N, C-alpha and C positions, 0 to 999 in steps of 0.2 A: 516403520509402524508395522506391527506383527498382525495378519490377518485375524488370528483366533481372538486376540484382545479386542478386535474392533468389532466382532459380532456381537458381544455383550451390550452394549450400547444400542446397538442397532436392534437388538429384538426389544429390548425397553422401550425404543423409540416407537416401533412399531405397536406395542401393546398402548402405550399413551395414546397413540393417533387413532387407533381404530375401536379400542375399547371404552364405553362410557364409565362414568363414576360408579363405584358401588352401590351408591343409593339407586342409581338407575340403570343396573345391570340387567341386559336382556340378552336372550340367545341370538347371536349373530346371524345375520341373513345371508341369502346366496351372494349379495351383491357385495356385502362387507368381505366375505371371503375371498371374492375373484378380485376386489382392490387389493387386499393384503397379499394375494399371490403375485400379483403383476409388480407390487413395491418389493417382494422377496426377489423376484427374478432381476429387478433393475439393481438391486443391491448387489446381487451375485455377481453381476458383469463388473460391476465397479470393483468389487474384491479381488477378481480374477485380473483387472487391469492394474490394480496396485501389486498384485503378485508378480506380474510382470515387469513392472518398473523397478521394484526392489531389486530382481533378479540383474535386470541391466546395469543398475546401479553398482550392486556387487561385483560384477564381472569387470566394469570399467576400474572400480576400486582397485580388483587385483592385479589388473595390467598396469596400472600406475604404479602400484607398488612394485610390481617385478622391475618395471623400467628405471625405477629409483635404485632399487638394488643392484641392478646392472651396471650402474656408474662406476667407472674406475675410483678408487679413493685417490683424494689429493697428496702429490708427492711431497714429503718433507724435505726441507733443506738440512744444512748442518745446524745441530743445536746451539743456540748463543745463550751466554747468560743473561737472565733477567734481574734487574734489580729488585730489592725488596717492594720499593714504592712505585715500582710501575707495574701496569696491568698488560699482560701478553694480548695482543690484537687478535679477535676474531677472524678465523679464516673465512675467506670471500665463499659465498654460495652461489654467486650470482651465475656464474657460468655453468655448473651442475643444472641450475634450475632451468635455465634456458634450454638446455640439452634435453631435459625431461618434456619440457613444455613443447620443443620442436618434436621429438618423436610421438607425444600425445597428438598433435595435431596431424602427423602422418598417420598415425591409427584411425583417428576420426574420419581423414579422407578416405581411407581405404573401406572404412565401414560404410561410409556414403556412397561410395561406388557400388558396393555390393547390394544396399537398398536399392537404388535407381537401376540398377542391372545394365550400369553403362559398359559397353565393350570397346576398351582402347588396348588393342593388342601391342606388345613391344615389337613383334616382327610378323610379317605376313608369310603364310605359306602359299607358294603359287603352283596349283595344280589345276587340269582341266576336272570338271565335274558336270554330269548329265548333259553332255553334249555341247558343252560352252568352254570358251577360252580360259585360261589362268586367272585373269583379272576379272573377267565376267562371273566367274563361279565364286567371288569373294563372299557374296550374299549368304551362300548356304553354310559358311563357315563361322558366322557371328553366332552368337546366343540370341540375340532379339535385336530388334530396331533397326536403324538406318546403316546401310553400307554404302560406301563411295569409292570408286576407282574410274580407270579409264585408259586410254591408251592416244598414241598420236605417231604419224611417220611424215617425214618431209625428205626430199631427195632431189639431186640435180642431175639432168639427163642431157647428155652431149651427143647429138646425131653424127654419125661417120659414114663412110662409105656413099652409097647411092642417097644422099640424104634428100634431094629433090628440093620441096620448099620448107621442109622439116626445119624448126627453128630450137634453139636450145632451150630449156626450160628449168627453173627451180621453183618447187611447189610446196608447201604445206598441205600433202594430200589429204589427210584427214586430222581431226581432233574429237576426241570421242570422250563422253561421259558416261559412265555406269553409274545409275542410283537404283539402289535395290532396298527391299524393305521386308523384314522378318517379322510376320505378325505374330507367330508361334513357332511350335516344333513342327508344325504340319503345313502351314502356308507361307508361301515365299511369291513376292512380287520382284519381278526383275525388269529394268529398263537401259535400253541403249541409245544414246543421241548422239547423233553425228552431225559435225561441222565439216563440208569439204572444202577444199581450196581457198581456206582463210576468209571467204566472205560469200554473202548471197548475191552481191551484185554491187556495181559501182556506176552510177549514173543510169544510163539505159543499157549499160553492158552486164549480161548474167554471166557470172562467174562459176559459182557454187552453189548448195543448198544445204538447208538443214533439213534433216529427217529423223524420223523413229526407226531404227535398226531393228529394234524388238522392244515389245513391251507384253510381258505374259505372266500369267499366273500359274504357280505350280502347287499342286494339292498332293502332299506325300501321304498316300493311303496304306501301300504296302510295297515291299521291295521288289515285286513283281508287276505291280501295276498302280501307276501313279498319273494323275491327270494335269495335262497342261493346254492352257487356252489363252487366246489373245493373238497378238501379232508375232508370228513366230518364225524363225528361220527355218528353211527347208533343210531338212537331215540329208544332204546329197554332197559326195565329196569330202576332201579335206578341209579346205578352206572356207566354205560358205559358213560353217557354223564357229569355226575356230580360225579367226581370220586376223588375230592380234600379230603384229609386226615381228615380235620377237619368237614365233612359232613356225616361221618357214623363212627359206633362203631366198635371197633377192629381194631386190626394192620394189618389184613389180610382181603382183600376183602372176602365178601361171596362166597364159592365155588359155588353155583348155578350160580352166576354172572361172573364165570371164565370158567366154564366148559360146561353149558347149553347155556348160553349168554355168548359169548367168549368176555368179557371184557378185554383190551379195542378194541374195533372193529370200523375200520373205513375203508372206500371206497371212490373212485372217484365218484363223479356225480353232481346232481343238482336237486332242488326241490323249494317248497313251504313252508312257514311257517306263522304263523299269530294267531290273536284271532278272531272266527267266533261270539262270544258272550261273555258277561260278565262272566268271569271265566272259559271259554272254549277255550283251544288253541290246536294247531295241528301242526304236522310236517310230509310232504309225500316227500320222495326223490325217484330219479331212480338212480342206481348206477351200475357199474360192479360187476356181480356175483361172488362167491367164487370158488376156484380152487379145485374141489374133490381130486385131486390127494395129496392134504394135509390132508384129513380127517384120522382121528384114532380111535382105540377103545374107546379113551378117548372123542372124540366128534368131532366137526366143528371147533375147534380152530385153528388149524394149515392150515385151508383152506381160512383163512383171505390172502388178499394179500395187504392191507395197501398202495396203491397207489404207488407202488414199480414196475416199469414195469408190471402192472396189465394186466392180460389177460382181453379182453373185447369181447370174441365171445358170451358172454352169459351175459345177464344183469338181475336185480333183481328189486324189489320194495319194500319198507318199510316204514312204516308210524306209527304214535302215536296220540292218542288223549287224553287230560287232563283235569279233569274238577274239579275247587275248588269252592264248591257251598259258595254263600254267607250267608246261614242260618246256615251253620257249620263252624266256624272259625278254621282254622288249618286242616281242610280234604281236601285230594288229592285222587281220584280215576281217573284210565285210564287203557288204554291198547294199547297194539303195536303189529305189525306183520312184518313179512318177508318173501318173496316168490321169489324165482329165480333159474333159472338152474345153475349147477356147472361143467358141463363137459367141457365147454369151447372148444368145438371143438377138444379134445384131444381122443388118443387111448389108450383104457385099454385091455391089452392084445390082442391087435389085432383090438377091436371093440370099436365102439364109443358107448357110452352110455348116459342115460338122468337121471343123480342123482337130480332131482327137490328137491330143498332144502326148507322146511317150517319152522318157528320158531313163535309161538303165545305167548304173554306174557300178563298178567293182574297184576295190583299193586294197593295198597291202603297204604294211610299214614295218620295219624292223629297225631297231636300236640295240646295240650290242658293245659295249667296252668301246666308246668313242665313234663307231661306225654307225652311219645312218643311211637307211634306204628307202625310199618311197617308189610306189608305182601306182598307176590310177588309168583306167580306161573307161569311156563313155560313149554310149550310142543313142541316137535320137530320131524320132520320127514324128511327121507332121501330116495328118490326113487332110484331103481336099485340098494339097498344094498347089494343084492347077487352078481351080477357081480363086484360091486366095491370091496366087501371083498375078492373075489376070485383074483381080479387084485393086491390088496394091500397084500396079504398074511396074513391078520388079520381081525378078525370080527367088522365090522362097523354096528352098532345098525341102524335098519331100523326105530326105534322110541327112543326117549329119552325125560325125564321128570326131574324137579326138583322145589321145592317150599321151602318157609323159611317164619318164623315168628319172630318178634322181637320186645321187649319191653325194655322200658328205663324211668328213672324218675330223674328229677334234683332235689337233695336233699339241694343244696345250699341257697335256701331261707328260709329252715328251720334251718340251721345251722349258717347264717350269713343274716339276713334280707336285709341289704342295700347294699350287695356285688353285682356286676355286674360279679362273676364268676361263673364256671359252674361246678358241679360235679354229675355224673351221674352213677349209677351202670346200668348194661343191661343183658340182657340174649336173646340167640338167638338158634333156633331149625332149621336146615336145613335136607332136606331129598332130594336125586338125583340119577339117574342111568341113564349112557348114553349109557346102552345097555338095554332098558325097553323091547324091543322086537329084535330078531334078525332074520336074514334070516334063511330059513330050511337048515339044514345041518351043520350049523356053532354053536361053544359052545359059550357060554356067559363067561366073566370074573368077576366073583362075587364079586372080590374086588371094582369093579366100582360101585355097588350099597350100596352106603353109607347114613350114616346118623350122624350128628355131633350136639353135645350140647356144646354151648359157653357161658361162663358168664365172665364178667370183669367190669372194671370200667375206665369212661372217664373224665378226669380233664381238664376244660380250664381256665388257669389265665386270659388271654384275648381271644377275639372270633379268633384271628389269630392262637392260638397254641394249640394242644391237647396232653396231655399226656396220653398214654392208657397202661393198664394190662389187659390180658384178658388169659383165659384157655379155649383151645379146647379139646373135648373128643371126638375121631374120630372112627368111627364103620363102618364094612361092613360085608355082608353075607359071604364073602369070608375068614373072618380071622380077626385076631386084627390087628391096625394099630397104629402108634406112636400117643401118645397124645402131645399137645405143650403146653408151658407157653411162652407167648410172651409179652415184654414190650418196648415200643417205645414211639417215639414223631413224630407229624405230625406240619406242619405250611403252612401257606399261607402268600403271601403278595402282 
């Protein structure tokens, strides 16, 4: 139907509807004119819809015509004589027709995907973005809608040397699900749900837990200043934010990033993140403070509140800066800090104290042509450690420290030049002490002054999977500790 041909009967209909017979003709009133204008507007909308439908039909006809023209002609066999009284059979067209129908269905499916904006990538690009791990960053790369990913790790531990009462273990350490949703091009929701040790309990025995590792909303306003709010990972160290098992060597996370930096550490709050200059990124948050009633001789780890009915009488501030210079490919240098009160307006043996908690950290990473190097150092301080130790009945270190260095090298290019697999031996040295200094009148636990030699091998058949073997030689000034042989697998998706 041509729109211009449709207009003539339209106007005749309008005239017949709104104008009286000639014998009763009268000047149209304002109400009549308003009614006519509304009808004209409605009919104009219908005309535009008809135009669009005609255009769609013509486009579809052209595509089907092109598909039919692209069909290869049927191959003719050797000519055979045909009797005069016999009629040559018609060439079968069923196969060609079915091929056209198949391609038409494929075309229709692709059009439907575009209409619904369905995002189904053929392959994923795994890289870290905005301070999160490769799998956790997937939601930032979809066009819109739901994104699902995750990771898991399991390993076997065999204790050797001065093993004491230590028993060999095999454990599904973590199974994690990432669920994200991209509302539009500037609002993104990202969540991490973690299941630890395969179960939350068995009868009266508690084994693991289910927890929300983070749940945050990102508002992208400007490359230099974006907003993040919710349950957020503290931007401290290498592992706390990026802890997916294919991103670090060894089956166990470094002790320094468990006891000095209490990975995985998350709190409720809000803040800013962005890029101030090429290669210069930052994150700064205001969050609820720690709970000093959870502090122990082993550090501040049990003072984390994790967004679970968290006390918010005291707040804290944390921030991080990273720089990746263009003149040194693969180099990353940065630092982070955390400062906040941890008393939460509570009484400790009848008195309120001010356990100001501070943690400062610096890090360096360099990856170049198969060579990998990491170094990290951290220092912490706890205020009112004497009153806190007296209230807790154990020695709380007024200061603590930890550091480690790590080297690795990918041998696969030397063993199999064209391979995309990865095979790297590594070595790590750690030193830390959660009681570097203690309040006067309190004794140190010398087994908490430790150093660890660790060596192992990491093999990745694909970038999503890491098979790990490592040996940890653990030492302390307070006496021997069990050594460990660990064998495990980690994966992301």
